[in-house]
C-alpha positions as CSV (number, residue, x, y, z in Angstrom):
1,M,-4.0,4.3,-131.3
2,P,-5.1,4.3,-135.0
3,D,-6.4,7.4,-136.6
4,L,-10.1,7.0,-137.2
5,T,-10.8,10.4,-138.8
6,D,-11.1,9.0,-142.4
7,L,-12.0,5.4,-141.7
8,Q,-12.1,2.9,-144.5
9,V,-12.0,-0.9,-144.6
10,S,-8.3,-1.8,-144.2
11,A,-6.5,-5.1,-144.4
12,D,-3.1,-4.8,-142.7
13,N,-2.8,-3.0,-139.4
14,K,-0.5,-3.4,-136.5
15,I,-0.4,-1.9,-133.1
16,T,1.8,-2.4,-130.1
17,V,0.4,-1.7,-126.7
18,Y,2.6,-1.6,-123.5
19,L,1.1,-2.6,-120.2
20,T,2.7,-1.4,-117.0
21,A,3.0,-3.5,-113.8
22,A,0.1,-1.5,-112.3
23,Q,-2.1,-2.3,-115.3
24,I,-1.1,-6.0,-115.1
25,L,-1.9,-6.2,-111.4
26,A,-5.3,-4.6,-112.0
27,L,-6.1,-6.5,-115.2
28,F,-8.6,-8.8,-113.5
29,A,-10.8,-6.0,-112.3
30,T,-9.9,-3.3,-114.9
31,P,-9.6,-4.4,-118.6
32,V,-7.2,-2.2,-120.7
33,Q,-8.3,-0.8,-124.0
34,V,-5.9,-1.7,-126.8
35,L,-7.9,-0.4,-129.8
36,P,-10.5,2.4,-129.6
37,P,-14.2,2.2,-130.4
38,L,-15.0,2.3,-134.1
39,P,-17.8,4.2,-135.8
40,A,-21.1,2.3,-136.2
41,G,-20.9,-0.1,-139.2
42,F,-17.3,-1.3,-138.5
43,F,-15.6,-4.0,-136.4
44,Y,-12.1,-5.2,-135.6
45,N,-11.0,-8.6,-137.0
46,C,-7.9,-9.6,-135.1
47,R,-5.6,-12.0,-137.0
48,S,-2.7,-12.6,-134.7
49,C,-1.2,-11.4,-131.4
50,I,2.2,-11.6,-129.9
51,V,2.7,-11.1,-126.1
52,K,6.3,-10.3,-125.0
53,T,7.2,-10.1,-121.3
54,S,9.9,-8.0,-119.7
55,P,10.0,-9.6,-116.3
56,G,11.1,-8.1,-113.1
57,T,9.9,-9.7,-109.8
58,A,7.8,-12.7,-110.8
59,Y,4.0,-12.4,-110.7
60,A,1.9,-14.8,-108.7
61,G,-1.7,-15.7,-109.1
62,G,-3.6,-14.3,-112.0
63,G,-5.1,-16.1,-114.9
64,T,-5.1,-16.3,-118.7
65,V,-4.8,-13.0,-120.5
66,Q,-7.4,-12.7,-123.3
67,L,-8.4,-10.3,-126.1
68,I,-12.0,-9.3,-125.8
69,Y,-14.6,-6.9,-127.4
70,A,-15.6,-4.2,-125.0
71,S,-19.2,-5.6,-125.1
72,G,-17.9,-8.9,-123.6
73,P,-17.3,-11.6,-126.2
74,V,-13.9,-13.2,-125.9
75,L,-11.8,-13.4,-129.1
76,A,-9.0,-15.5,-127.9
77,P,-6.7,-16.3,-125.0
78,I,-3.4,-14.6,-125.8
79,A,-1.1,-15.7,-122.8
80,T,-1.5,-18.2,-120.0
81,A,-0.9,-17.1,-116.4
82,A,2.4,-19.2,-116.6
83,V,3.7,-16.9,-119.3
84,I,3.1,-13.8,-117.2
85,Q,4.4,-15.4,-114.0
86,N,7.7,-16.6,-115.5
87,A,10.8,-14.8,-114.2
88,A,12.5,-15.2,-117.6
89,K,11.5,-13.3,-120.8
90,Q,8.6,-15.1,-122.6
91,I,7.0,-14.7,-126.0
92,A,3.5,-16.0,-126.7
93,N,2.4,-16.1,-130.3
94,V,-1.2,-16.6,-131.1
95,N,-2.5,-17.0,-134.7
96,M,-6.2,-16.3,-134.7
97,S,-8.7,-17.3,-137.3
98,L,-11.4,-15.2,-135.8
99,T,-14.9,-14.7,-137.1
100,T,-18.0,-13.2,-135.7
101,S,-19.8,-16.4,-136.5
102,G,-22.5,-16.9,-133.8
103,L,-22.3,-13.4,-132.5
104,A,-24.9,-10.8,-133.1
105,A,-23.5,-7.9,-135.1
106,S,-24.4,-5.6,-132.2
107,Q,-21.8,-7.4,-130.1
108,V,-18.9,-6.3,-132.3
109,D,-20.3,-3.3,-134.2
110,G,-18.2,-0.2,-133.2
111,Q,-16.7,-2.0,-130.2
112,A,-13.3,-1.2,-128.7
113,M,-10.9,-4.0,-128.1
114,Q,-9.6,-4.8,-124.7
115,V,-7.3,-7.2,-122.8
116,N,-8.2,-8.6,-119.4
117,N,-7.4,-11.7,-117.4
118,I,-9.6,-14.4,-116.0
119,T,-9.6,-16.3,-112.8
120,G,-8.0,-13.8,-110.4
121,A,-5.7,-10.9,-110.0
122,F,-1.9,-11.1,-110.5
123,T,0.0,-10.2,-107.4
124,T,3.5,-9.2,-106.3
125,G,5.0,-8.8,-109.8
126,N,6.6,-5.7,-111.4
127,G,7.3,-6.8,-115.0
128,T,5.8,-5.3,-118.1
129,L,4.1,-6.6,-121.3
130,A,4.2,-5.6,-124.9
131,I,1.2,-6.8,-126.8
132,V,1.4,-6.7,-130.6
133,I,-1.9,-7.0,-132.5
134,Y,-2.3,-7.6,-136.2
135,Y,-5.8,-6.7,-137.3
136,S,-8.1,-5.5,-140.1
137,I,-11.1,-3.2,-139.9
138,E,-14.1,-4.7,-141.6
139,Q,-17.7,-3.5,-142.3
140,T,-20.3,-5.0,-140.1
141,N,-22.8,-5.2,-143.0
142,A,-21.4,-6.5,-146.3
C-alpha cells in the first residue's frame, strides 16, 4: 500500500494487488481494498488497470469485476466474468478516463478503492489474480 504519511498531490503511481482464490470466491459478498483511505481533501483518480489471471481449476458463476470507491460509486468494470472463468491465462487492459463528474465530492473524498464483482459469487475455482492500477492522488477542492 502507498505511504500516506507525507501526502501530496501526485501524478504517477502504480500498485499491484494480488487476490487469492479465497478472495475471488468471496468477492461478491466481500470487496477487497486495493488502495487505503486517503485523508480528507484528497481522492484517487485511476487512469488504467490491468488484470492478469493465473488460472488453476476454472471458476464458474461470478460476474464482472469492477473498481469502486468504498462509498459505493463504480469507477469501471475491469474484467468480465469470462476473463476470470477462462482456464487459460488472460490479460484484461482497461484504459480509464475517469472523472468525478456527477458525483458529490463527499462520495470520493478520502475514500479507499476496492474491487468487487457483480451478479453473483464465483464458484469452484482456485486461480489467482494480479491487479495493476495506475493512478494519481488529487485534491478534492481545487
